[in-house]
C-alpha positions in Angstrom: 43.3 -56.0 -20.2 42.1 -53.5 -22.7 44.4 -51.2 -23.7 45.4 -47.6 -22.3 42.7 -44.7 -23.7 44.1 -42.1 -25.7 45.4 -39.4 -24.1 46.5 -37.0 -26.5 46.0 -36.9 -31.2 48.7 -34.9 -33.6 46.5 -33.3 -36.5 47.7 -32.7 -39.5 45.2 -30.3 -41.7 41.6 -31.6 -41.3 42.8 -34.8 -40.2 44.1 -36.8 -36.9 47.5 -38.6 -38.0 48.8 -40.1 -35.0 47.5 -41.3 -31.8 49.5 -41.4 -28.6 47.9 -44.1 -26.1 48.7 -43.6 -21.7 47.4 -43.5 -18.5 47.2 -41.2 -16.2 46.9 -40.6 -12.1 46.0 -37.8 -8.9 47.0 -39.4 -5.9 46.2 -37.2 -2.4 49.1 -37.0 -0.1 46.9 -39.3 2.4 46.6 -41.6 -0.2 43.0 -41.4 -1.6 43.1 -41.9 -6.0 41.2 -38.7 -6.8 41.1 -39.3 -10.1 42.4 -42.1 -13.2 42.9 -42.7 -16.5 44.5 -46.0 -18.1 46.0 -48.6 -16.4 47.7 -47.4 -13.6 48.7 -50.1 -10.9 51.0 -51.3 -13.7 54.8 -51.0 -13.4 56.4 -47.9 -14.6 59.9 -47.0 -14.3 60.4 -43.2 -13.5 63.2 -42.3 -15.4 64.3 -39.2 -14.4 60.9 -37.7 -13.0 62.0 -39.3 -9.5 64.8 -37.2 -9.3 63.4 -35.7 -6.3 64.1 -38.9 -4.2 67.3 -39.2 -5.5 68.4 -35.6 -3.7 66.2 -35.7 -1.0 68.2 -38.5 1.5 71.0 -36.4 0.6 69.5 -33.3 1.4 68.0 -34.7 4.6 71.5 -36.5 5.4 73.0 -33.0 6.3 75.2 -32.7 3.2 73.7 -29.6 1.5 74.0 -28.0 4.8 77.6 -29.4 5.5 78.4 -27.9 1.7 77.2 -25.0 1.5 74.8 -25.5 -1.1 72.5 -22.9 -2.5 69.1 -22.9 -3.7 70.5 -23.0 -7.3 72.5 -26.0 -6.5 69.3 -27.7 -4.6 67.8 -27.3 -7.5 70.1 -28.3 -10.0 70.5 -31.7 -8.1 67.0 -32.6 -9.1 68.1 -31.7 -13.1 67.6 -32.8 -16.3 69.2 -29.9 -17.3 70.5 -28.5 -21.3 73.8 -28.5 -20.5 73.7 -24.6 -20.6 76.8 -22.2 -18.8 74.9 -21.9 -16.2 74.5 -25.3 -15.1 77.7 -26.9 -16.4 79.4 -24.6 -13.9 76.7 -24.9 -11.4 77.9 -28.1 -11.5 81.5 -27.8 -11.7 81.4 -24.6 -8.2 79.8 -27.9 -6.3 82.1 -29.8 -7.6 84.4 -27.6 -5.9 82.7 -27.8 -2.4 84.2 -31.1 -2.5 87.1 -31.3 -2.8 86.6 -33.1 -6.9 86.4 -32.5 -9.8 84.7 -33.8 -13.7 86.5 -37.5 -13.3 84.7 -37.8 -10.0 81.4 -37.7 -12.3 80.0 -41.3 -12.7 77.6 -40.4 -15.4 79.0 -39.9 -18.4 79.2 -37.3 -20.9 76.7 -36.5 -23.9 76.7 -33.3 -26.0 74.3 -30.7 -24.2 70.8 -30.9 -25.2 70.5 -27.3 -25.8 71.1 -26.9 -30.1 73.4 -23.9 -28.7 75.3 -24.6 -26.2 76.2 -27.9 -28.3 77.3 -24.9 -30.9 78.4 -23.1 -28.7 80.9 -26.2 -27.1 81.3 -27.5 -30.5 83.0 -24.0 -31.5 85.4 -23.6 -29.7 86.2 -26.9 -30.3 85.7 -29.2 -27.4 84.5 -32.3 -26.1 81.6 -33.0 -24.1 82.4 -33.6 -20.7 80.4 -35.6 -17.4 79.1 -31.8 -16.8 77.7 -31.5 -20.0 75.6 -34.7 -19.1 71.8 -33.9 -17.9 72.3 -35.9 -15.0 75.7 -34.1 -13.2 73.2 -32.4 -11.1 72.4 -35.6 -9.3 75.1 -36.8 -9.7 77.4 -34.0 -7.9 74.7 -34.9 -5.3 75.8 -38.1 -4.5 79.0 -37.1 -4.1 77.7 -34.7 -1.4 76.0 -37.3 0.7 79.5 -39.7 -0.1 81.7 -37.4 0.9 79.5 -36.3 3.8 78.6 -39.9 5.2 82.8 -40.7 5.2 81.5 -43.7 2.1 84.3 -44.6 -0.8 82.9 -42.2 -3.6 83.9 -44.7 -6.0 81.0 -46.7 -7.9 78.5 -44.5 -6.0 76.4 -45.5 -8.7 76.6 -48.7 -7.8 72.9 -50.9 -7.1 75.1 -52.2 -3.0 76.4 -48.9 -2.7 75.5 -47.0 0.3 74.4 -44.3 -1.6 72.3 -45.8 -3.8 70.7 -48.1 -1.1 69.6 -45.1 1.1 67.7 -43.8 -2.1 66.1 -47.0 -2.8 65.3 -46.8 0.6 63.7 -43.4 0.7 61.7 -44.0 -2.4 60.5 -46.6 -0.7 59.2 -45.1 2.5 58.0 -42.1 0.8 55.9 -43.9 -2.5 55.1 -46.5 -0.5 56.6 -49.2 -3.1 57.9 -52.6 -3.0 61.5 -51.7 -4.3 62.9 -55.9 -3.5 62.9 -58.0 -6.8 61.3 -55.5 -8.3 62.5 -54.6 -11.9 65.4 -52.4 -12.1 67.9 -51.7 -14.3 70.6 -48.8 -14.9 69.6 -45.2 -16.3 70.7 -43.7 -18.9 73.2 -41.7 -15.6 74.3 -45.4 -15.1 72.5 -45.6 -11.5 70.1 -48.0 -10.9 65.8 -47.5 -11.8 63.2 -49.6 -10.0 59.8 -49.9 -11.7 56.9 -49.2 -9.4 52.9 -48.5 -10.0 52.3 -45.4 -11.3 49.9 -45.0 -8.1 52.8 -44.9 -6.2 54.8 -42.5 -8.3 51.9 -40.0 -7.9 51.6 -40.8 -4.2 55.4 -39.8 -3.3 55.1 -36.7 -5.1 51.4 -35.9 -3.3 53.9 -36.4 -0.4 56.5 -34.7 -1.2 53.8 -31.7 -1.9 52.8 -32.1 1.2 55.9 -33.2 3.6 54.3 -33.4 7.0 53.1 -37.3 5.1 56.9 -37.8 4.4 58.6 -39.4 7.9 59.9 -36.7 9.8 63.8 -37.3 8.8 62.4 -35.6 5.2 60.5 -33.2 6.1 62.4 -30.5 6.4 64.7 -31.5 3.6 61.7 -32.3 1.0 60.5 -28.7 1.6 64.2 -27.4 0.8 64.6 -29.1 -2.8 60.4 -28.7 -2.9 61.5 -24.4 -2.5 64.6 -24.3 -4.1 63.0 -25.9 -6.9 60.4 -23.7 -8.1 62.5 -20.7 -7.0 65.3 -21.7 -9.8 63.2 -23.6 -12.3 66.0 -23.0 -15.3 68.0 -25.1 -13.1 66.1 -27.7 -13.3 65.8 -28.0 -17.0 66.8 -25.0 -19.0 65.6 -22.5 -22.2 62.8 -23.7 -23.5 62.3 -26.8 -21.5 58.6 -27.9 -20.3 59.6 -28.0 -16.7 61.1 -24.8 -15.8 58.6 -22.9 -18.2 55.3 -23.8 -16.4 56.6 -23.6 -13.4 57.5 -19.9 -13.9 53.6 -20.0 -15.4 52.5 -21.3 -11.8 54.6 -19.2 -9.9 55.4 -21.7 -7.0 52.5 -23.9 -6.5 53.7 -26.9 -8.4 56.8 -28.7 -8.5 57.1 -30.9 -11.9 59.9 -33.1 -13.5 59.5 -34.7 -16.3 61.5 -38.5 -17.4 62.5 -40.1 -20.2 59.7 -42.3 -22.7 57.1 -40.4 -21.7 57.1 -40.2 -18.0 55.7 -37.0 -16.1 55.3 -36.3 -12.8 53.9 -33.1 -10.4 53.2 -31.6 -6.6 51.4 -29.5 -6.3 51.0 -28.5 -2.7 47.5 -26.0 -2.7 45.5 -30.0 -3.6 47.7 -31.9 -1.5 48.2 -34.0 -5.0 50.6 -35.2 -6.9 50.2 -36.6 -10.7 51.8 -38.8 -12.2 51.6 -40.0 -15.9 53.3 -42.6 -18.6 52.4 -42.2 -22.4 52.6 -45.8 -23.8 54.4 -44.3 -27.4 57.0 -42.6 -25.6 57.1 -39.3 -26.2 58.3 -36.0 -24.4 55.3 -33.9 -26.4 52.7 -36.3 -26.0 53.4 -36.0 -21.7 53.8 -32.5 -21.5 50.2 -32.0 -23.5 48.8 -34.4 -21.6 50.0 -33.0 -18.6 49.2 -29.2 -19.8 45.4 -30.5 -20.5 45.4 -31.9 -16.6 46.5 -29.2 -14.9 43.9 -26.6 -16.7 41.5 -29.1 -15.6 42.6 -28.8 -11.9 43.1 -25.0 -12.5 46.3 -24.3 -12.5 47.0 -21.5 -15.0 48.3 -23.1 -18.4 49.1 -20.7 -20.9 46.8 -21.3 -24.4 49.1 -21.8 -26.7 50.7 -25.1 -24.4 46.3 -26.2 -24.6 47.2 -26.8 -28.8 51.5 -27.3 -29.4 51.6 -26.1 -32.8 53.8 -28.1 -35.1 56.3 -25.9 -37.9 58.0 -27.0 -40.6 61.8 -26.1 -41.3 59.5 -22.6 -43.0 58.2 -22.4 -39.8 54.9 -22.7 -41.3 51.9 -24.6 -39.3 51.6 -28.0 -40.2 49.8 -28.6 -37.1 49.4 -29.6 -34.2 48.7 -31.5 -30.8 46.1 -31.6 -28.6 44.3 -33.3 -26.2 41.8 -35.8 -26.0 38.7 -34.0 -24.3 36.3 -37.4 -23.4 39.9 -39.0 -21.8 39.8 -36.0 -19.4 35.9 -35.3 -19.2 35.7 -36.8 -15.9 38.4 -34.2 -14.2 37.3 -31.6 -12.4 38.8 -28.7 -10.3 40.0 -30.2 -6.4 40.1 -28.3 -3.2 42.8 -28.6 -0.6 42.0 -31.3 2.1 43.5 -30.6 5.5 
């Protein structure tokens, strides 16, 4: 099989310093593949890009309504957040609604992803808790479903727990992906993650943005989650993060979500389309650069600074920049919505 094409380059001075190969695909909610590059049938772990579908069964079950989750709280259930105070305080407030506390979270603890939040925590001589885990909002959502359905809250991260079974069934249905027998492993926060073809991931998010194409039980829930995420984008990632900032720039026209190891997705309701991409090198900056190129060619206004992100050294001197390889995206042009 031929190698995936180079999608992004890093330039320093007048020379290309490194290259990043990858694959990407755009799929309509009807299932039609509109554009692709590289091997989009290759199995890919969605990692955190799948979080909206991990939250969807919770909302569909009525748990979000029962516990009175706000749009900001719903957005946090889809988040890989920075661990800023607004994120951790929201996670704790959600737990309080469940009459639970931080030890109920089974995601593990790590230092906040945002540098200032980390410094503030260390300055106060505190150690990180599960609330600082970038997945804590998702885990509160899983606890909410278990609580609402009367299931045992302990062990909710295990693959055979009813919460994870409901999530797997949701992903299979929405993405048309057969996960039984598919590669599966614990994600960074210990919940199961299943590999699927990249084009199925794009299909799922095309339907997420066009929920009329989802089964009836998920339609209203998907609309709620989409609206929550694009209205509270800082909750989905945080200060200085690509996901949050581009959703602000696009003003509700797209839902974006990063996944580990160079995965990114986007749902674009106005085009009835979903995007999924994966960088072979696992580079997040390369994935952001590639997604920016795709969004721009689709006619979604992304700031010029994102088209060739600068690289600066510790003295803030310009040393180079990231750039998409135009020939890899040359066949992509603006799309129109299809009814």
